[in-house]
C-alpha positions as a LaTeX table, in Angstrom:
\begin{tabular}{lrrr}
\hline
Residue & $x$ (\AA) & $y$ (\AA) & $z$ (\AA) \\
\hline
Met1 & 64.14 & 128.67 & 107.59 \\
Ser2 & 64.50 & 131.88 & 105.48 \\
Thr3 & 61.82 & 133.74 & 103.82 \\
Thr4 & 63.05 & 132.81 & 100.46 \\
Arg5 & 62.88 & 129.19 & 100.89 \\
Arg6 & 59.21 & 129.12 & 102.29 \\
Arg7 & 58.34 & 131.34 & 99.05 \\
Thr8 & 60.13 & 128.84 & 96.77 \\
Leu9 & 58.43 & 125.72 & 98.43 \\
Ser10 & 55.08 & 127.09 & 98.08 \\
Ala11 & 55.31 & 128.37 & 94.53 \\
Ala12 & 53.88 & 125.23 & 92.96 \\
Gly13 & 50.68 & 125.57 & 94.85 \\
Val14 & 50.56 & 129.23 & 94.26 \\
Thr15 & 51.08 & 128.94 & 90.59 \\
Leu16 & 48.46 & 125.93 & 90.14 \\
Cys17 & 45.84 & 127.57 & 92.04 \\
Ala18 & 46.17 & 130.98 & 90.02 \\
Gly19 & 45.62 & 129.02 & 86.80 \\
Leu20 & 42.89 & 126.83 & 87.93 \\
Leu21 & 40.49 & 128.99 & 90.07 \\
Met22 & 38.23 & 130.10 & 87.28 \\
Gly23 & 34.61 & 130.51 & 88.71 \\
Thr24 & 33.08 & 128.11 & 91.57 \\
Leu25 & 32.13 & 124.45 & 91.64 \\
Ala26 & 28.41 & 125.19 & 91.60 \\
Ala27 & 27.87 & 124.09 & 88.10 \\
Cys28 & 29.53 & 120.47 & 88.63 \\
Gly29 & 27.54 & 117.41 & 88.91 \\
Asp30 & 24.72 & 116.58 & 86.28 \\
Asp31 & 25.96 & 119.56 & 84.06 \\
Ala32 & 29.34 & 117.71 & 83.57 \\
Gly33 & 27.39 & 114.96 & 81.83 \\
Gly34 & 26.82 & 114.61 & 78.14 \\
Asp35 & 28.21 & 113.33 & 74.93 \\
Ser36 & 31.35 & 115.43 & 75.05 \\
Ile37 & 33.08 & 117.92 & 77.28 \\
Ala38 & 33.86 & 119.85 & 74.21 \\
Asp39 & 30.17 & 120.60 & 73.57 \\
Lys40 & 29.93 & 122.27 & 76.87 \\
Ser41 & 29.83 & 125.83 & 77.71 \\
Ala42 & 33.13 & 127.48 & 79.04 \\
Lys43 & 31.67 & 127.69 & 82.60 \\
Glu44 & 30.78 & 123.83 & 82.56 \\
Ile45 & 34.35 & 122.88 & 81.12 \\
Ser46 & 36.04 & 125.07 & 83.74 \\
Asp47 & 33.75 & 123.38 & 86.49 \\
Ala48 & 34.39 & 120.03 & 85.18 \\
Ala49 & 37.93 & 120.59 & 85.00 \\
Gln50 & 38.02 & 121.78 & 88.68 \\
Gln51 & 36.19 & 118.90 & 89.81 \\
Ser52 & 38.42 & 116.34 & 88.28 \\
Leu53 & 41.49 & 117.97 & 89.60 \\
Leu54 & 40.08 & 118.16 & 93.25 \\
Asp55 & 39.33 & 114.29 & 92.91 \\
Ala56 & 42.76 & 113.68 & 91.69 \\
Lys57 & 44.75 & 111.43 & 94.26 \\
Ser58 & 48.06 & 112.57 & 92.78 \\
Leu59 & 49.41 & 114.57 & 89.88 \\
Arg60 & 52.55 & 116.09 & 88.38 \\
Met61 & 52.95 & 119.83 & 87.63 \\
Ala62 & 55.77 & 121.14 & 85.53 \\
Met63 & 56.19 & 124.98 & 85.39 \\
Ser64 & 58.38 & 126.94 & 83.00 \\
Gly65 & 58.62 & 130.63 & 82.45 \\
Gly66 & 58.72 & 132.15 & 86.13 \\
Thr67 & 60.62 & 135.19 & 86.74 \\
Gly68 & 62.46 & 133.92 & 89.95 \\
Asp69 & 61.46 & 137.09 & 91.92 \\
Asp70 & 59.47 & 135.43 & 94.53 \\
Gly71 & 59.87 & 131.78 & 93.53 \\
Pro72 & 61.27 & 129.51 & 91.15 \\
Thr73 & 61.78 & 129.92 & 87.22 \\
Ala74 & 61.01 & 126.40 & 86.57 \\
Phe75 & 59.93 & 123.33 & 88.67 \\
Asp76 & 58.51 & 119.63 & 88.10 \\
Leu77 & 56.80 & 118.28 & 91.07 \\
His78 & 54.79 & 114.98 & 91.79 \\
Val79 & 52.70 & 115.29 & 94.56 \\
Asp80 & 49.91 & 113.28 & 96.31 \\
Gln81 & 47.15 & 113.41 & 98.94 \\
Asp82 & 49.33 & 111.58 & 101.58 \\
Gly83 & 51.96 & 114.22 & 101.31 \\
Asn84 & 54.43 & 112.53 & 99.48 \\
Cys85 & 56.25 & 114.54 & 96.67 \\
Ser86 & 59.22 & 114.27 & 94.26 \\
Gly87 & 60.62 & 116.92 & 92.09 \\
Thr88 & 63.20 & 119.49 & 91.06 \\
Phe89 & 63.30 & 123.35 & 91.33 \\
Glu90 & 65.29 & 125.91 & 89.27 \\
Met91 & 65.62 & 128.96 & 91.01 \\
Gly92 & 67.49 & 131.00 & 88.23 \\
Thr93 & 70.61 & 132.73 & 87.65 \\
Gly94 & 72.99 & 132.72 & 90.81 \\
Lys95 & 70.21 & 131.02 & 93.06 \\
Gly96 & 71.05 & 127.44 & 92.20 \\
Ser97 & 68.50 & 124.51 & 92.10 \\
Phe98 & 67.57 & 121.53 & 94.49 \\
Asp99 & 65.71 & 118.27 & 94.52 \\
Ile100 & 63.03 & 117.39 & 96.94 \\
Leu101 & 61.73 & 114.11 & 98.09 \\
Lys102 & 59.31 & 113.26 & 100.79 \\
Arg103 & 58.26 & 110.07 & 101.94 \\
Gly104 & 55.77 & 109.54 & 104.85 \\
Asp105 & 57.36 & 111.65 & 107.74 \\
Lys106 & 60.55 & 112.08 & 106.10 \\
Val107 & 61.89 & 114.73 & 103.82 \\
Trp108 & 65.16 & 114.82 & 101.56 \\
Ile109 & 66.66 & 117.69 & 99.90 \\
Lys110 & 69.81 & 117.96 & 97.70 \\
Ala111 & 70.87 & 121.21 & 96.18 \\
Asp112 & 73.80 & 122.72 & 94.62 \\
Pro113 & 76.28 & 125.06 & 96.05 \\
Gln114 & 74.63 & 128.16 & 94.63 \\
Phe115 & 71.20 & 127.34 & 96.14 \\
Trp116 & 72.78 & 126.74 & 99.87 \\
Lys117 & 74.96 & 129.85 & 99.52 \\
Ala118 & 71.88 & 132.05 & 98.30 \\
Thr119 & 69.54 & 130.72 & 101.03 \\
Gly120 & 71.76 & 129.79 & 103.71 \\
Gly121 & 72.98 & 133.37 & 104.80 \\
Pro122 & 76.44 & 133.46 & 106.40 \\
Gln123 & 76.34 & 129.87 & 106.79 \\
Gly124 & 75.38 & 128.91 & 103.31 \\
Glu125 & 79.05 & 128.05 & 102.42 \\
Ala126 & 79.67 & 126.01 & 105.35 \\
Val127 & 76.23 & 124.17 & 104.70 \\
Ser128 & 77.39 & 123.40 & 101.03 \\
Lys129 & 80.73 & 122.16 & 102.20 \\
Leu130 & 79.22 & 119.73 & 104.66 \\
Leu131 & 76.49 & 118.39 & 102.53 \\
Gly132 & 78.76 & 118.16 & 99.35 \\
Asp133 & 76.60 & 115.88 & 96.96 \\
Lys134 & 74.43 & 114.38 & 99.74 \\
Tyr135 & 70.98 & 114.68 & 100.68 \\
Leu136 & 69.97 & 116.59 & 103.61 \\
Val137 & 67.40 & 114.54 & 105.52 \\
Gly138 & 65.06 & 115.35 & 108.36 \\
Asp139 & 61.69 & 114.79 & 110.09 \\
Ala140 & 58.83 & 116.57 & 108.20 \\
Asn141 & 57.65 & 118.12 & 111.60 \\
Asp142 & 61.15 & 119.25 & 112.53 \\
Pro143 & 60.74 & 123.27 & 112.44 \\
Gln144 & 63.58 & 123.68 & 109.86 \\
Met145 & 61.62 & 120.96 & 107.38 \\
Ser146 & 57.95 & 121.71 & 108.30 \\
Asp147 & 57.57 & 124.03 & 105.01 \\
Leu148 & 58.97 & 121.33 & 103.08 \\
Ser149 & 56.26 & 118.99 & 104.39 \\
Ser150 & 53.15 & 121.21 & 103.77 \\
Ser151 & 54.41 & 122.09 & 100.19 \\
Cys152 & 54.17 & 118.54 & 99.27 \\
Asn153 & 50.62 & 118.09 & 100.36 \\
Leu154 & 48.23 & 117.92 & 97.55 \\
Lys155 & 45.23 & 117.91 & 99.87 \\
Glu156 & 46.17 & 121.34 & 101.03 \\
Leu157 & 46.44 & 122.68 & 97.53 \\
Gln158 & 42.93 & 121.07 & 96.64 \\
Lys159 & 41.65 & 122.87 & 99.79 \\
Glu160 & 42.83 & 126.18 & 98.75 \\
Met161 & 41.40 & 125.52 & 95.25 \\
Lys162 & 38.01 & 124.69 & 96.62 \\
Ser163 & 37.78 & 127.54 & 99.01 \\
Asp164 & 38.19 & 130.09 & 96.42 \\
Asp165 & 35.18 & 131.86 & 95.27 \\
Asp166 & 36.52 & 134.23 & 92.52 \\
Ser167 & 34.62 & 134.26 & 89.25 \\
Asp168 & 36.33 & 135.29 & 86.00 \\
Asp169 & 35.15 & 136.10 & 82.54 \\
Leu170 & 35.28 & 132.89 & 80.59 \\
Lys171 & 35.44 & 132.05 & 77.13 \\
Lys172 & 35.55 & 129.13 & 74.96 \\
Gly173 & 38.28 & 128.57 & 72.74 \\
Gly174 & 39.13 & 125.85 & 69.92 \\
Lys175 & 40.29 & 122.55 & 70.03 \\
Ser176 & 44.04 & 121.76 & 70.52 \\
Ser177 & 46.20 & 119.00 & 71.94 \\
Val178 & 48.87 & 118.54 & 74.82 \\
Asp179 & 51.47 & 115.70 & 74.39 \\
Gly180 & 49.16 & 113.87 & 71.97 \\
Gln181 & 46.03 & 114.22 & 73.92 \\
Glu182 & 43.00 & 115.93 & 72.57 \\
Thr183 & 41.83 & 119.19 & 74.36 \\
Ile184 & 39.34 & 122.07 & 74.49 \\
Thr185 & 40.75 & 125.30 & 75.43 \\
Ile186 & 39.01 & 127.92 & 77.73 \\
Glu187 & 40.18 & 131.58 & 78.32 \\
Ala188 & 39.76 & 133.43 & 81.50 \\
Thr189 & 40.35 & 137.21 & 82.13 \\
Asp190 & 40.46 & 138.47 & 85.49 \\
Lys191 & 41.47 & 141.99 & 86.19 \\
Gly192 & 43.27 & 142.31 & 83.04 \\
Glu193 & 45.21 & 139.00 & 83.51 \\
Lys194 & 44.66 & 136.38 & 81.00 \\
Ser195 & 44.82 & 132.90 & 81.33 \\
Thr196 & 44.09 & 129.73 & 78.83 \\
Ile197 & 43.49 & 126.27 & 80.22 \\
Asp198 & 43.56 & 123.35 & 78.01 \\
Val199 & 41.18 & 120.39 & 79.11 \\
Ala200 & 41.32 & 116.81 & 77.92 \\
Thr201 & 38.18 & 115.97 & 75.71 \\
Glu202 & 38.64 & 111.97 & 76.10 \\
Gly203 & 38.34 & 110.18 & 79.49 \\
Glu204 & 38.29 & 112.37 & 82.48 \\
Pro205 & 38.28 & 116.07 & 81.91 \\
Tyr206 & 41.58 & 116.84 & 83.32 \\
Pro207 & 43.29 & 120.27 & 82.95 \\
Leu208 & 46.38 & 119.36 & 80.99 \\
Lys209 & 48.01 & 122.85 & 80.27 \\
Ile210 & 47.66 & 126.27 & 81.98 \\
Val211 & 49.17 & 129.52 & 80.51 \\
Asn212 & 49.21 & 132.64 & 82.61 \\
Asn213 & 49.88 & 135.90 & 81.08 \\
Glu214 & 50.62 & 138.96 & 83.50 \\
Asp215 & 52.26 & 142.04 & 82.38 \\
Gly216 & 53.90 & 140.67 & 79.22 \\
Lys217 & 55.08 & 137.40 & 81.01 \\
Lys218 & 54.21 & 133.91 & 80.13 \\
Glu219 & 54.12 & 131.22 & 82.62 \\
Thr220 & 53.28 & 127.52 & 81.61 \\
Val221 & 52.16 & 124.70 & 83.64 \\
Leu222 & 51.87 & 121.35 & 82.46 \\
Leu223 & 49.76 & 118.77 & 84.38 \\
Ser224 & 50.00 & 115.14 & 83.93 \\
Asp225 & 50.61 & 111.53 & 85.69 \\
Tyr226 & 46.95 & 111.82 & 87.37 \\
Asn227 & 46.55 & 109.19 & 90.28 \\
Lys228 & 50.02 & 107.88 & 89.29 \\
Pro229 & 51.98 & 106.86 & 92.50 \\
Val230 & 54.85 & 109.05 & 93.72 \\
Thr231 & 58.22 & 107.19 & 93.80 \\
Ser232 & 58.67 & 105.19 & 96.85 \\
Glu233 & 62.44 & 104.96 & 96.23 \\
Thr234 & 64.49 & 106.91 & 98.98 \\
Pro235 & 68.24 & 107.69 & 99.12 \\
Pro236 & 70.36 & 105.21 & 101.01 \\
Ala237 & 72.07 & 106.43 & 104.54 \\
Gly238 & 75.38 & 106.65 & 102.90 \\
Glu239 & 74.15 & 109.32 & 100.52 \\
Thr240 & 72.38 & 111.50 & 103.28 \\
Val241 & 73.42 & 113.97 & 106.16 \\
Asp242 & 70.78 & 114.20 & 109.01 \\
Ile243 & 69.52 & 117.59 & 109.78 \\
Lys244 & 70.24 & 116.98 & 113.59 \\
Glu245 & 73.72 & 116.63 & 112.66 \\
Leu246 & 73.84 & 119.80 & 110.57 \\
Gln247 & 72.26 & 121.85 & 113.64 \\
Lys248 & 75.02 & 120.32 & 115.70 \\
Gln249 & 77.70 & 121.78 & 113.36 \\
Gln250 & 75.91 & 125.15 & 113.46 \\
Ser251 & 75.43 & 125.48 & 117.08 \\
\hline
\end{tabular}
């Protein structure tokens, strides 16, 4: 599998981690209690948001504003701790787009011709013609599909978040809202890079919106559907091509 595709499939986790790793979890626990999360300090709000995210069984991430240099320009991905996922990636001008679905030990990917031609090398056009409008399906443990499998595992993303010990300059912002949910904003600065995170003030203090500003470029991630199940619907056999068949064609 090409380096470009590996970067593409890990971009969701990288983007999420970059926006959420704001300090450590040392202040979690009793400090997260009280009448309202909005009354806490920036550090306490950040820690509470981190812990809520680490406890989530599933969530949906929707990113926009990516450059497309080392990953997608946009994506919408629903993942859970069992390694299931469903989503869409936009790769930018001339690089195409694709849908991904993982259920159990099977992975499906459906892409447009531009994507296969951009990532498939000399055989990209042949792959595109063979697949047409069908899904490529394979075992998650297949060497050519293993990156797809790992990128859909929320547990792995949460491990990366938990292991990071970076400490940023945090500042409490004002109240706002995301999709009708009231939030409190905290701001972080790390090596000149600024980020904001909107945390829900009602119910669990889930992070709902992350905005990263780097070198004048703004990247936004919306987080939703916490603990909601990833779709269990999979494409019928008549709409798929097994990766083993593709490998035979390429041998």
